[in-house]
N, C-alpha and C positions, 0 to 999 in steps of 0.2 A: 504494500499499499505506500501511496505518495500522498502526504498530508501538506496542503498548502493553501495561506489565504491570500485574499488580494486587498490591495491599497497602498497607499505610500504616505509618508509624513517627512519628507527631505528637503522639499523645495519651497521656495517661499510662498508661493499661493496654494500648497495641497492642503491647507486647513480650509480652504474655501469650496472644496469637490466634494459634494453631498450625494455623489452617485453611489448606487446599492453597491456594496461590496459582499464579497462572497467567501467561507471557509470550504474547502473540498476536501475529500477523500477519496482517491482513486485507484482503483485496482490496475496495476500495470500489466495488462494484457496483450500489447503489442498491437492494440487496434488502432489503425492508421487516422481516422477520421471521428475522434471521439467529441461529443457534444454533452450540452446539458440532458438531452433528451435521453441520452444512456445513463443518466445518475437519478439515483433516488431524492426527491426533495424532503429535507426535515424544515420544521418551522419553529421559530423561537416566539414564546408568548410570555407575557409577565406572569409571576407566580401569584395565585390568589392568596397563598399562604403566608409567604415571607417577603419583607418590604426588602423591595431591592432584587429580588430572587428572579430568575429565569427559568422557564419550563423550555423542554423539548420535544417534540412529537417522537414517535415510536414506530415509524414506518419500517417495514421490513424491506431488506435489500436482496435481491434474487440475483446472485452472482452467477450468471451465465454468459459467456462470450457472446459478444454482439446483442446484449439485453442490457442489462443493469450492472454498471462495471464500477460503482461507488455511490458516493454520495455528496449532496451539498447543502448548505445553511445560508440563505442571504441573511445578512445583517439588518435589523429594523431600524435602528436608531439614525436619524439624520447625519450623515458624515460618519459613521462609525466605519472602521477598517481595521486590518490586521497587518501589524507592522514589526511583530516580533515572533520568532520561529514557534510554531506549535511543539510541544513536548507529548512522546508516547510513553505511557508508564502502562504495563500490564495491557488490562482491556479498555484503559481511555486514552483518550487525546485531549489534552487540554491547551487552550488557547486563550491569549488575553487578548481582547480588543481595544480601540482608541477611538475616544470621540474628543478631537482637539476643538479648543476654545476656537472663536470663528475670528478673534483678534491675533494675528500672527506673532506679533512681539510678546503677547500675553505668555505662552507656555503652557497654560493651563487646560483643562479639560477633565474629561473622567473616561472610564472604561469599565470593562467587565471581565471577571474570571470565567471563563466558560470551559466545560468540560463534557464529553460526549463517548459514546461507545465507540470504540475505533472503527469495527466493521461496519456499523449503520450510519453513524452520525447522529442516532437517537439519543434518545434519555438512557443514562447507563441501567437503570433497573434497580438501583440500589443507593443506599444515602453514602455519597463521596464526601460531604464536607462536615466534620463535626462544628459546627457554625459557633457555637458557644465554647469551644475548646476544652471541654470537661473530661474528654478523653473516653466518651461514649458515643457512638454514631446512632442517636436515636433521634436525630434532628429530623425535620420534614425534608424529604428528598426535593435538590433543585437541580438544575443544570447551567447554572452561572449565578453570580452575585454581582452587583453593581459595586465599583472600587470610587471611594471619593476624590482620587486623583489618578493619572493616567497610570497602569501598570505596567511595569517592565516584564522582562521573561521571567518565568519561574523555575524553580528548581525543589526537586524532592530531596530532602536532608532530614533524616532521622524519623521518618514517618510524618513530617510536617512538609505541606507545600508551602515555599517560602517565595514573595514577591517583594519586590523593592517596586516604588511608584514615583510619580514626577514631584510630589510632594516632600521627597526625602525620607518618607517612612518604609520600614519594611514591617512586612504583614505576614502572619503565618498560619496557617489552618491544619488540624489534624485532616489526614485524608487515607480514606481506603480506596485501593484501586482493583477490587475486584479479584478473580481468580487468576495467578500467575500462569500465563500462557507464552514461553518464550518465542519471540518472533524472529530470533535467528540462532545461528549455532552458538551453543555455549561452551563446547570443548571440541578439542579433536586430538587424535594422535597421527604421528607419521609411523608408517609402517615400512620398513625396509626389506 
């Protein structure tokens, strides 16, 4: 699988671009003319249970060559984009989004910490974040959380997902990632 988000925030007027940007998960099946018609759409909605939370749809992806070769999620907020690399951990793909302030010299804005099932792009099907950081994953399941500043890249450190942001803060959440299913070779032996 190849995971990529669209959007940029490097040029002077990038903050004024409000076109819809997208997160993609694509099975590299060597199909020469891949379009969005070959991908299953997942949608984002606001959580009814958690303030600042987001939910994802749970549409199935039928991985058959020349049928569905992955998934995509259009980002709903005006100007929302992905400018840091997604992170794959076990069954999840985590991606942080950016919604820059419209004033280019401001440097402010907000964003979302998003997490999806890495194979479907949909809701993970279990509680991912320990929202109150009490060490117990009994919180309401959500697929994203609004951050008050723009989140940078995130990393998993000692069972916590750690994110720095544009406000100079470092935030961590307890995280569970689902069943460990290696996506690459763990070890090998050379036979002579």
